[in-house]
PASEBA-1860 file (N, C-alpha, C; in nm, 3 decimals):
! residues 287
1> XXXXXXXX> -4.824/0.555/8.484/-4.710/0.642/8.512/-4.583/0.587/8.448 ~ -4.564/0.459/8.460/-4.445/0.395/8.402/-4.445/0.408/8.252 ~ -4.568/0.395/8.190/-4.575/0.408/8.045/-4.541/0.548/8.000 ~ -4.586/0.647/8.079/-4.555/0.786/8.045/-4.406/0.812/8.052 ~ -4.338/0.762/8.156/-4.194/0.779/8.169/-4.120/0.711/8.054 ~ -4.175/0.595/8.015/-4.109/0.523/7.904/-4.120/0.600/7.775 ~ -4.238/0.659/7.749/-4.255/0.737/7.626/-4.172/0.863/7.628 ~ -4.160/0.928/7.746/-4.075/1.048/7.755/-3.929/1.015/7.732
9> XXXXXXXX> -3.890/0.898/7.788/-3.750/0.858/7.772/-3.719/0.831/7.624 ~ -3.817/0.778/7.555/-3.795/0.750/7.413/-3.791/0.877/7.331 ~ -3.859/0.983/7.377/-3.862/1.108/7.303/-3.743/1.198/7.330 ~ -3.661/1.164/7.431/-3.542/1.245/7.459/-3.446/1.236/7.341 ~ -3.376/1.347/7.314/-3.278/1.344/7.204/-3.159/1.257/7.239 ~ -3.117/1.181/7.147/-3.000/1.095/7.166/-2.884/1.148/7.084 ~ -2.763/1.107/7.121/-2.644/1.149/7.046/-2.651/1.098/6.903 ~ -2.614/1.185/6.809/-2.615/1.146/6.669/-2.512/1.035/6.644
17> XXXXXXXX> -2.546/0.947/6.555/-2.453/0.839/6.521/-2.329/0.896/6.455 ~ -2.211/0.845/6.487/-2.089/0.897/6.426/-2.089/0.878/6.275 ~ -2.034/0.976/6.207/-2.029/0.970/6.061/-1.939/0.855/6.017 ~ -1.989/0.779/5.921/-1.912/0.666/5.870/-1.815/0.708/5.761 ~ -1.820/0.833/5.716/-1.734/0.881/5.610/-1.674/1.014/5.651 ~ -1.547/1.034/5.619/-1.479/1.159/5.652/-1.551/1.275/5.584 ~ -1.599/1.376/5.661/-1.672/1.486/5.596/-1.585/1.571/5.504 ~ -1.453/1.561/5.517/-1.365/1.642/5.433/-1.306/1.561/5.317
25> XXXXXXXX> -1.368/1.447/5.285/-1.305/1.360/5.185/-1.305/1.422/5.047 ~ -1.406/1.502/5.013/-1.411/1.562/4.881/-1.295/1.660/4.861 ~ -1.275/1.745/4.963/-1.165/1.842/4.952/-1.029/1.776/4.944 ~ -1.011/1.670/5.022/-0.882/1.601/5.020/-0.861/1.528/4.888 ~ -0.970/1.472/4.833/-0.959/1.405/4.705/-0.925/1.504/4.594 ~ -0.988/1.622/4.596/-0.956/1.724/4.497/-0.813/1.774/4.511 ~ -0.767/1.791/4.636/-0.629/1.835/4.659/-0.529/1.732/4.608 ~ -0.559/1.603/4.633/-0.468/1.497/4.585/-0.466/1.494/4.432
33> XXXXXXXX> -0.583/1.512/4.369/-0.589/1.512/4.223/-0.512/1.631/4.165 ~ -0.527/1.749/4.229/-0.455/1.867/4.182/-0.304/1.849/4.198 ~ -0.262/1.790/4.310/-0.119/1.765/4.330/-0.065/1.669/4.226 ~ -0.143/1.566/4.193/-0.099/1.470/4.092/-0.089/1.536/3.955 ~ -0.184/1.623/3.922/-0.179/1.692/3.793/-0.058/1.784/3.783 ~ -0.019/1.844/3.895/0.099/1.930/3.895/0.228/1.848/3.894 ~ 0.226/1.735/3.962/0.348/1.654/3.975/0.377/1.574/3.849 ~ 0.273/1.530/3.780/0.294/1.442/3.664/0.382/1.505/3.557
41> XXXXXXXX> 0.358/1.632/3.513/0.449/1.690/3.412/0.594/1.699/3.459 ~ 0.614/1.720/3.590/0.751/1.726/3.641/0.818/1.590/3.633 ~ 0.742/1.483/3.664/0.797/1.347/3.654/0.830/1.312/3.509 ~ 0.745/1.356/3.417/0.771/1.330/3.275/0.893/1.408/3.230 ~ 0.906/1.534/3.275/1.019/1.618/3.234/1.151/1.562/3.285 ~ 1.151/1.507/3.405/1.274/1.452/3.462/1.300/1.308/3.420 ~ 1.212/1.251/3.335/1.227/1.113/3.287/1.237/1.016/3.405 ~ 1.149/1.035/3.501/1.147/0.951/3.622/1.083/0.817/3.589
49> XXXXXXXX> 1.165/0.712/3.592/1.118/0.577/3.559/1.165/0.480/3.668 ~ 1.097/0.475/3.780/1.144/0.389/3.890/1.138/0.241/3.859 ~ 1.056/0.201/3.761/1.046/0.058/3.730/1.176/0.001/3.672 ~ 1.265/0.089/3.624/1.393/0.039/3.572/1.480/-0.019/3.682 ~ 1.451/0.019/3.809/1.529/-0.037/3.920/1.505/-0.186/3.935 ~ 1.393/-0.236/3.885/1.357/-0.375/3.905/1.378/-0.459/3.778 ~ 1.444/-0.400/3.679/1.474/-0.478/3.559/1.584/-0.579/3.590 ~ 1.599/-0.677/3.502/1.695/-0.784/3.526/1.838/-0.732/3.530
57> XXXXXXXX> 1.875/-0.641/3.439/2.011/-0.588/3.438/2.038/-0.505/3.563 ~ 1.938/-0.428/3.608/1.957/-0.347/3.728/1.973/-0.434/3.852 ~ 1.894/-0.538/3.862/1.907/-0.628/3.977/2.044/-0.695/3.979 ~ 2.094/-0.736/3.863/2.225/-0.801/3.858/2.336/-0.704/3.900 ~ 2.328/-0.581/3.849/2.429/-0.481/3.885/2.424/-0.448/4.033 ~ 2.304/-0.437/4.090/2.289/-0.407/4.231/2.347/-0.517/4.318 ~ 2.319/-0.642/4.282/2.371/-0.754/4.360/2.523/-0.760/4.355 ~ 2.580/-0.738/4.237/2.727/-0.738/4.227/2.786/-0.624/4.310
65> XXXXXXXX> 2.722/-0.508/4.307/2.772/-0.392/4.382/2.766/-0.418/4.532 ~ 2.655/-0.475/4.581/2.641/-0.502/4.723/2.731/-0.617/4.768 ~ 2.752/-0.713/4.681/2.839/-0.826/4.717/2.983/-0.781/4.740 ~ 3.023/-0.675/4.670/3.160/-0.625/4.687/3.180/-0.558/4.823 ~ 3.069/-0.526/4.895/3.080/-0.462/5.026/3.120/-0.560/5.135 ~ 3.109/-0.689/5.107/3.131/-0.791/5.209/3.261/-0.864/5.180 ~ 3.353/-0.873/5.277/3.345/-0.808/5.409/3.401/-0.666/5.403 ~ 3.365/-0.577/5.498/3.425/-0.443/5.500/3.576/-0.451/5.527
73> XXXXXXXX> 3.646/-0.351/5.479/3.792/-0.344/5.498/3.821/-0.306/5.644 ~ 3.902/-0.390/5.710/3.932/-0.366/5.852/4.082/-0.374/5.881 ~ 4.165/-0.358/5.781/4.309/-0.363/5.806/4.350/-0.244/5.893 ~ 4.448/-0.263/5.982/4.488/-0.154/6.073/4.531/-0.028/6.000 ~ 4.604/-0.043/5.892/4.651/0.075/5.819/4.532/0.154/5.761 ~ 4.435/0.082/5.706/4.319/0.151/5.648/4.236/0.217/5.757 ~ 4.217/0.149/5.870/4.139/0.208/5.979/4.207/0.331/6.037 ~ 4.339/0.332/6.042/4.410/0.453/6.088/4.386/0.569/5.992
81> XXXXXXXX> 4.388/0.539/5.863/4.361/0.644/5.765/4.217/0.694/5.777 ~ 4.122/0.602/5.799/3.981/0.641/5.814/3.962/0.729/5.937 ~ 4.029/0.692/6.046/4.020/0.774/6.169/4.074/0.914/6.145 ~ 4.186/0.924/6.074/4.245/1.055/6.045/4.153/1.138/5.956 ~ 4.097/1.075/5.853/4.008/1.149/5.762/3.874/1.182/5.828 ~ 3.829/1.098/5.920/3.706/1.129/5.994/3.726/1.254/6.079 ~ 3.839/1.259/6.146/3.869/1.379/6.226/3.879/1.502/6.136 ~ 3.937/1.486/6.019/3.947/1.598/5.925/3.809/1.641/5.877
89> XXXXXXXX> 3.720/1.544/5.854/3.584/1.576/5.810/3.510/1.656/5.916 ~ 3.519/1.612/6.041/3.455/1.686/6.150/3.516/1.825/6.164 ~ 3.648/1.833/6.146/3.714/1.964/6.157/3.669/2.059/6.047 ~ 3.652/2.006/5.924/3.603/2.090/5.814/3.465/2.143/5.845 ~ 3.375/2.055/5.891/3.239/2.097/5.923/3.238/2.198/6.037 ~ 3.316/2.174/6.142/3.317/2.263/6.258/3.375/2.399/6.222 ~ 3.486/2.400/6.151/3.545/2.529/6.112/3.453/2.604/6.016 ~ 3.388/2.531/5.923/3.297/2.597/5.830/3.179/2.660/5.900
97> XXXXXXXX> 3.119/2.587/5.995/3.005/2.642/6.069/3.048/2.758/6.158 ~ 3.168/2.749/6.217/3.217/2.859/6.299/3.233/2.987/6.216 ~ 3.290/2.975/6.097/3.301/3.093/6.009/3.164/3.138/5.961 ~ 3.072/3.044/5.942/2.935/3.081/5.903/2.869/3.165/6.012 ~ 2.897/3.133/6.138/2.842/3.213/6.248/2.897/3.355/6.247 ~ 3.023/3.369/6.207/3.082/3.503/6.197/3.006/3.588/6.095 ~ 2.956/3.522/5.991/2.875/3.592/5.891/2.731/3.609/5.939 ~ 2.675/3.504/5.997/2.532/3.501/6.025/2.492/3.590/6.141
105> XXXXXXXX> 2.570/3.591/6.249/2.528/3.665/6.369/2.520/3.816/6.342 ~ 2.624/3.881/6.286/2.608/4.024/6.255/2.496/4.050/6.154 ~ 2.484/3.963/6.053/2.378/3.983/5.955/2.240/3.970/6.019 ~ 2.227/3.880/6.115/2.099/3.865/6.185/2.065/3.990/6.264 ~ 2.162/4.042/6.338/2.137/4.162/6.418/2.103/4.282/6.331 ~ 2.163/4.289/6.211/2.139/4.404/6.124/2.010/4.391/6.043 ~ 1.963/4.267/6.022/1.847/4.247/5.934/1.718/4.218/6.009 ~ 1.725/4.199/6.141/1.604/4.168/6.218/1.525/4.296/6.243
113> XXXXXXXX> 1.402/4.298/6.199/1.318/4.417/6.210/1.288/4.451/6.357 ~ 1.278/4.349/6.441/1.244/4.372/6.581/1.347/4.459/6.651 ~ 1.473/4.451/6.606/1.580/4.528/6.670/1.598/4.667/6.610 ~ 1.509/4.707/6.522/1.518/4.840/6.461/1.446/4.943/6.549 ~ 1.520/5.045/6.590/1.460/5.149/6.674/1.360/5.231/6.595 ~ 1.390/5.256/6.468/1.299/5.337/6.386/1.167/5.266/6.359 ~ 1.164/5.132/6.375/1.042/5.057/6.350/0.948/5.054/6.470 ~ 0.989/5.116/6.582/0.903/5.116/6.701/0.773/5.191/6.676
121> XXXXXXXX> 0.779/5.292/6.590/0.660/5.371/6.561/0.565/5.300/6.464 ~ 0.606/5.187/6.411/0.522/5.111/6.321/0.579/5.097/6.182 ~ 0.648/5.198/6.131/0.706/5.193/5.998/0.853/5.230/6.005 ~ 0.937/5.145/5.950/1.081/5.167/5.954/1.118/5.284/5.864 ~ 1.219/5.360/5.907/1.267/5.472/5.827/1.325/5.421/5.696 ~ 1.323/5.504/5.591/1.366/5.457/5.458/1.508/5.403/5.454 ~ 1.605/5.477/5.512/1.744/5.432/5.504/1.766/5.300/5.576 ~ 1.720/5.283/5.702/1.734/5.150/5.765/1.661/5.040/5.690
129> XXXXXXXX> 1.546/5.073/5.629/1.472/4.971/5.554/1.551/4.924/5.433 ~ 1.615/5.017/5.361/1.696/4.980/5.245/1.818/4.900/5.289 ~ 1.880/4.941/5.399/1.997/4.870/5.450/1.959/4.728/5.491 ~ 1.846/4.714/5.561/1.800/4.581/5.603/1.770/4.495/5.481 ~ 1.708/4.551/5.379/1.678/4.476/5.258/1.806/4.431/5.188 ~ 1.909/4.518/5.190/2.037/4.481/5.130/2.102/4.363/5.201 ~ 2.095/4.361/5.335/2.149/4.248/5.410/2.073/4.120/5.378 ~ 1.942/4.132/5.367/1.860/4.015/5.333/1.899/3.959/5.196
137> XXXXXXXX> 1.920/4.046/5.099/1.957/4.000/4.966/2.098/3.942/4.964 ~ 2.185/3.994/5.048/2.319/3.935/5.060/2.309/3.792/5.112 ~ 2.225/3.768/5.213/2.206/3.633/5.265/2.144/3.542/5.160 ~ 2.051/3.598/5.081/1.991/3.518/4.973/2.098/3.477/4.872 ~ 2.186/3.571/4.837/2.291/3.540/4.741/2.386/3.433/4.792 ~ 2.420/3.438/4.921/2.513/3.340/4.977/2.454/3.200/4.977 ~ 2.329/3.188/5.018/2.270/3.055/5.028/2.214/3.004/4.896 ~ 2.204/3.091/4.796/2.154/3.047/4.666/2.257/2.963/4.592
145> XXXXXXXX> 2.384/2.986/4.618/2.491/2.910/4.553/2.520/2.787/4.639 ~ 2.500/2.666/4.589/2.527/2.545/4.669/2.674/2.538/4.711 ~ 2.696/2.474/4.825/2.833/2.463/4.875/2.923/2.387/4.779 ~ 2.865/2.297/4.699/2.946/2.224/4.602/3.002/2.319/4.496 ~ 2.921/2.416/4.454/2.968/2.514/4.354/3.075/2.604/4.416 ~ 3.052/2.648/4.541/3.154/2.728/4.608/3.285/2.650/4.618 ~ 3.275/2.519/4.649/3.396/2.439/4.662/3.471/2.429/4.529 ~ 3.398/2.414/4.419/3.464/2.410/4.288/3.537/2.541/4.260
153> XXXXXXXX> 3.477/2.653/4.302/3.541/2.783/4.281/3.667/2.795/4.366 ~ 3.655/2.757/4.495/3.769/2.776/4.585/3.880/2.674/4.558 ~ 3.846/2.558/4.503/3.952/2.464/4.464/4.041/2.527/4.358 ~ 3.979/2.603/4.267/4.058/2.673/4.165/4.141/2.786/4.226 ~ 4.090/2.846/4.335/4.158/2.963/4.394/4.267/2.920/4.492 ~ 4.234/2.831/4.587/4.328/2.794/4.693/4.388/2.656/4.673 ~ 4.342/2.583/4.571/4.395/2.450/4.545/4.319/2.343/4.620 ~ 4.358/2.218/4.596/4.294/2.104/4.662/4.322/2.106/4.811
161> XXXXXXXX> 4.225/2.055/4.888/4.246/2.046/5.032/4.127/2.098/5.112 ~ 4.135/2.087/5.243/4.022/2.123/5.330/3.985/2.271/5.328 ~ 4.079/2.359/5.292/4.048/2.501/5.294/3.929/2.535/5.204 ~ 3.926/2.473/5.086/3.814/2.498/4.995/3.683/2.452/5.056 ~ 3.682/2.339/5.125/3.561/2.291/5.189/3.514/2.380/5.301 ~ 3.607/2.429/5.382/3.571/2.518/5.493/3.508/2.646/5.440 ~ 3.569/2.706/5.340/3.516/2.831/5.284/3.380/2.809/5.218 ~ 3.363/2.696/5.150/3.236/2.668/5.084/3.123/2.654/5.185
169> XXXXXXXX> 3.148/2.579/5.293/3.046/2.564/5.398/3.019/2.697/5.466 ~ 3.123/2.775/5.489/3.107/2.903/5.559/3.014/2.997/5.483 ~ 3.032/3.009/5.353/2.950/3.103/5.276/2.805/3.057/5.264 ~ 2.785/2.932/5.224/2.648/2.883/5.208/2.574/2.879/5.341 ~ 2.638/2.826/5.443/2.571/2.814/5.572/2.557/2.950/5.641 ~ 2.646/3.043/5.610/2.629/3.178/5.664/2.498/3.239/5.617 ~ 2.465/3.221/5.489/2.338/3.270/5.438/2.220/3.197/5.498 ~ 2.232/3.065/5.514/2.121/2.988/5.573/2.098/3.025/5.718
177> XXXXXXXX> 2.206/3.028/5.797/2.192/3.057/5.939/2.139/3.199/5.962 ~ 2.189/3.295/5.885/2.143/3.432/5.902/1.995/3.446/5.874 ~ 1.947/3.379/5.771/1.805/3.387/5.736/1.719/3.321/5.843 ~ 1.754/3.200/5.886/1.673/3.127/5.984/1.680/3.195/6.120 ~ 1.798/3.243/6.160/1.809/3.314/6.287/1.714/3.434/6.290 ~ 1.713/3.512/6.183/1.626/3.629/6.178/1.479/3.588/6.186 ~ 1.442/3.481/6.118/1.303/3.434/6.122/1.265/3.388/6.262 ~ 1.356/3.318/6.329/1.328/3.271/6.465/1.309/3.389/6.561
185> XXXXXXXX> 1.397/3.488/6.551/1.387/3.603/6.641/1.261/3.684/6.616 ~ 1.226/3.702/6.489/1.108/3.783/6.458/0.978/3.711/6.490 ~ 0.980/3.578/6.499/0.859/3.505/6.533/0.841/3.485/6.683 ~ 0.937/3.528/6.763/0.927/3.515/6.908/0.851/3.633/6.967 ~ 0.825/3.626/7.096/0.755/3.735/7.165/0.847/3.857/7.172 ~ 0.802/3.969/7.119/0.887/4.087/7.108/0.854/4.195/7.209 ~ 0.766/4.165/7.306/0.725/4.270/7.400/0.843/4.321/7.481 ~ 0.923/4.228/7.538/1.038/4.270/7.620/1.140/4.346/7.537
193> XXXXXXXX> 1.161/4.304/7.416/1.259/4.370/7.328/1.215/4.512/7.296 ~ 1.090/4.529/7.260/1.039/4.662/7.228/1.039/4.753/7.351 ~ 1.012/4.695/7.466/1.014/4.775/7.588/1.155/4.826/7.618 ~ 1.253/4.740/7.600/1.392/4.781/7.624/1.433/4.891/7.526 ~ 1.401/4.874/7.399/1.437/4.975/7.300/1.363/5.107/7.325 ~ 1.236/5.098/7.363/1.157/5.219/7.386/1.204/5.296/7.508 ~ 1.269/5.227/7.602/1.316/5.293/7.725/1.465/5.325/7.720 ~ 1.523/5.330/7.603/1.661/5.375/7.589/1.765/5.266/7.582
201> XXXXXXXX> 1.725/5.140/7.581/1.822/5.032/7.572/1.881/5.021/7.433 ~ 2.003/4.969/7.424/2.067/4.950/7.294/2.020/4.823/7.226 ~ 2.059/4.808/7.101/2.018/4.689/7.027/2.077/4.562/7.088 ~ 2.203/4.566/7.128/2.264/4.448/7.188/2.197/4.412/7.320 ~ 2.163/4.513/7.400/2.093/4.486/7.525/1.956/4.424/7.498 ~ 1.885/4.478/7.398/1.754/4.423/7.364/1.767/4.280/7.313 ~ 1.876/4.252/7.241/1.896/4.117/7.191/1.929/4.020/7.303 ~ 2.025/4.054/7.389/2.071/3.961/7.492/1.969/3.943/7.604
209> XXXXXXXX> 1.892/4.047/7.636/1.800/4.037/7.748/1.654/4.022/7.706 ~ 1.623/4.046/7.578/1.486/4.035/7.532/1.461/3.917/7.441 ~ 1.541/3.905/7.335/1.517/3.801/7.235/1.589/3.670/7.266 ~ 1.715/3.678/7.304/1.796/3.557/7.317/1.745/3.460/7.423 ~ 1.705/3.505/7.543/1.662/3.407/7.644/1.549/3.316/7.598 ~ 1.453/3.369/7.524/1.339/3.288/7.484/1.362/3.211/7.355 ~ 1.470/3.242/7.282/1.497/3.176/7.155/1.626/3.094/7.157 ~ 1.695/3.089/7.272/1.826/3.024/7.277/1.818/2.876/7.241
217> XXXXXXXX> 1.717/2.807/7.293/1.708/2.662/7.266/1.685/2.635/7.118 ~ 1.597/2.711/7.055/1.569/2.690/6.913/1.688/2.727/6.827 ~ 1.755/2.836/6.862/1.874/2.877/6.787/1.985/2.773/6.798 ~ 2.006/2.723/6.919/2.110/2.622/6.939/2.078/2.493/6.865 ~ 1.952/2.452/6.872/1.911/2.329/6.804/1.935/2.340/6.654 ~ 1.898/2.453/6.596/1.917/2.468/6.452/2.066/2.476/6.417 ~ 2.145/2.539/6.503/2.288/2.549/6.476/2.353/2.411/6.477 ~ 2.317/2.329/6.575/2.373/2.193/6.580/2.325/2.111/6.461
225> XXXXXXXX> 2.200/2.132/6.421/2.151/2.062/6.302/2.232/2.102/6.179 ~ 2.264/2.229/6.167/2.345/2.274/6.054/2.486/2.216/6.062 ~ 2.537/2.199/6.183/2.669/2.136/6.197/2.663/1.991/6.150 ~ 2.551/1.922/6.183/2.532/1.786/6.133/2.525/1.785/5.981 ~ 2.453/1.883/5.925/2.448/1.893/5.778/2.585/1.925/5.721 ~ 2.664/2.001/5.797/2.800/2.033/5.752/2.887/1.909/5.742 ~ 2.868/1.814/5.833/2.943/1.689/5.825/2.906/1.615/5.696 ~ 2.776/1.610/5.666/2.735/1.545/5.541/2.790/1.620/5.419
233> XXXXXXXX> 2.783/1.753/5.425/2.831/1.832/5.311/2.981/1.816/5.291 ~ 3.056/1.807/5.401/3.201/1.793/5.388/3.238/1.663/5.319 ~ 3.157/1.559/5.338/3.181/1.434/5.268/3.158/1.452/5.119 ~ 3.050/1.520/5.083/3.020/1.545/4.941/3.128/1.633/4.879 ~ 3.172/1.733/4.954/3.274/1.825/4.901/3.406/1.753/4.875 ~ 3.429/1.642/4.945/3.550/1.567/4.920/3.558/1.512/4.780 ~ 3.446/1.495/4.712/3.446/1.444/4.575/3.502/1.545/4.476 ~ 3.510/1.671/4.515/3.569/1.772/4.426/3.707/1.815/4.477
241> XXXXXXXX> 3.763/1.736/4.568/3.899/1.763/4.612/3.911/1.845/4.738 ~ 3.803/1.852/4.820/3.807/1.933/4.941/3.855/1.854/5.062 ~ 3.904/1.732/5.045/3.959/1.655/5.155/3.855/1.582/5.236 ~ 3.902/1.509/5.338/3.812/1.440/5.428/3.770/1.303/5.377 ~ 3.667/1.248/5.440/3.618/1.116/5.404/3.568/1.110/5.260 ~ 3.511/1.219/5.212/3.457/1.219/5.077/3.562/1.194/4.972 ~ 3.680/1.252/4.989/3.786/1.233/4.890/3.832/1.087/4.889 ~ 3.843/1.027/5.009/3.882/0.887/5.015/3.771/0.797/4.961
249> XXXXXXXX> 3.643/0.835/4.986/3.532/0.758/4.932/3.531/0.762/4.780 ~ 3.564/0.876/4.724/3.572/0.888/4.579/3.683/0.799/4.524 ~ 3.798/0.799/4.592/3.911/0.717/4.547/3.876/0.568/4.553 ~ 3.815/0.526/4.664/3.781/0.384/4.679/3.674/0.341/4.578 ~ 3.581/0.431/4.549/3.477/0.398/4.451/3.536/0.382/4.312 ~ 3.629/0.471/4.277/3.691/0.462/4.145/3.774/0.334/4.130 ~ 3.828/0.286/4.242/3.910/0.164/4.238/3.825/0.038/4.256 ~ 3.691/0.053/4.264/3.600/-0.060/4.283/3.636/-0.141/4.408
257> XXXXXXXX> 3.683/-0.071/4.512/3.716/-0.136/4.640/3.591/-0.133/4.728 ~ 3.504/-0.234/4.711/3.377/-0.235/4.782/3.392/-0.244/4.933 ~ 3.490/-0.320/4.980/3.511/-0.331/5.124/3.549/-0.198/5.186 ~ 3.634/-0.122/5.118/3.671/0.010/5.169/3.550/0.105/5.169 ~ 3.470/0.098/5.063/3.350/0.182/5.056/3.255/0.149/5.170 ~ 3.238/0.020/5.200/3.148/-0.021/5.308/3.195/0.034/5.442 ~ 3.326/0.026/5.469/3.380/0.078/5.594/3.361/0.229/5.604 ~ 3.386/0.299/5.495/3.370/0.445/5.495/3.225/0.485/5.517
265> XXXXXXXX> 3.132/0.412/5.457/2.990/0.444/5.476/2.947/0.418/5.620 ~ 2.997/0.309/5.680/2.963/0.280/5.819/3.016/0.389/5.912 ~ 3.138/0.434/5.887/3.194/0.542/5.968/3.115/0.670/5.950 ~ 3.072/0.696/5.828/2.994/0.815/5.800/2.860/0.811/5.875 ~ 2.793/0.697/5.875/2.668/0.681/5.950/2.693/0.702/6.099 ~ 2.804/0.652/6.150/2.838/0.669/6.291/2.858/0.817/6.325 ~ 2.925/0.891/6.237/2.947/1.034/6.262/2.814/1.109/6.267 ~ 2.725/1.082/6.175/2.596/1.151/6.173/2.515/1.112/6.297
273> XXXXXXXX> 2.522/0.986/6.338/2.452/0.944/6.458/2.504/1.014/6.583 ~ 2.635/1.029/6.594/2.693/1.100/6.708/2.652/1.247/6.707 ~ 2.647/1.307/6.590/2.603/1.446/6.580/2.457/1.459/6.622 ~ 2.374/1.363/6.584/2.234/1.366/6.625/2.220/1.352/6.775 ~ 2.300/1.267/6.839/2.295/1.252/6.984/2.340/1.380/7.053 ~ 2.444/1.445/6.997/2.490/1.571/7.055/2.382/1.678/7.046 ~ 2.310/1.681/6.934/2.201/1.777/6.919/2.091/1.751/7.021 ~ 2.055/1.625/7.039/1.951/1.591/7.136/1.993/1.627/7.278
281> XXXXXXX> 2.118/1.604/7.312/2.168/1.639/7.446/2.163/1.789/7.469 ~ 2.202/1.868/7.369/2.198/2.013/7.384/2.056/2.064/7.398 ~ 1.964/2.010/7.318/1.825/2.052/7.330/1.770/2.022/7.469 ~ 1.805/1.906/7.523/1.758/1.868/7.657/1.820/1.958/7.763 ~ 1.948/1.993/7.744/2.015/2.076/7.843/1.960/2.218/7.844 ~ 1.914/2.266/7.729/1.864/2.403/7.720/1.712/2.413/7.739 ~ 1.647/2.297/7.753/1.500/2.298/7.768/1.460/2.353/7.905
END
């Protein structure tokens, strides 16, 4: 009897041994090879030569450049100027994003298919469809032009100063925010929104009571992220005369004042870090 039980136990199916090789390795290897074949001509076209960073002349130049950063400039007069320009940089980003919202929010409401009453039957009417497409193309046009190019244009129109930076951020970010807002709203659950529209509710009612409650956290998070990007952009825009930390950074770089550059970069990192903390706090508060 014991021998019979032993033979039966040996004949029972056992779990298969785990595969020692990834079963999808061939597909991943082919995908990596295809990506390399596509990327290589682009690297050749852009003359990408990272090994030049490790040449003797490059190492010497890098060491001299970094040595000039020590020690950072900490004179009271310079720090007062940095504080003033930091506040101006944040103000440029905040005003630019605020004006971008003035562009983005109406464009979102007009271009979101979910809020179209004529689309409840399944196919949007021709005139609203053309109008929605026109709004979409307007947003594409705004965000297709980099804020740096807009700033160069507005510097010629309104002169040097923060106004050019605010307008540049407003136009580019208006296109970005409008596009992403519409995508977020259209990817959310639309049952409540369609029910409100089908039962006689207006578009604003459908937006505030149907779409906004379930998308508020994501919309807020992306808006704060764009504000953080606006702070970075305002620094770059300063190099073309739009004011703020960027303009002072350009001046210090041209004067080979490494200590001043180091202080400005540290302040810039601090600003971005504070913006990131503010974004995290808002996401937690709206969760």
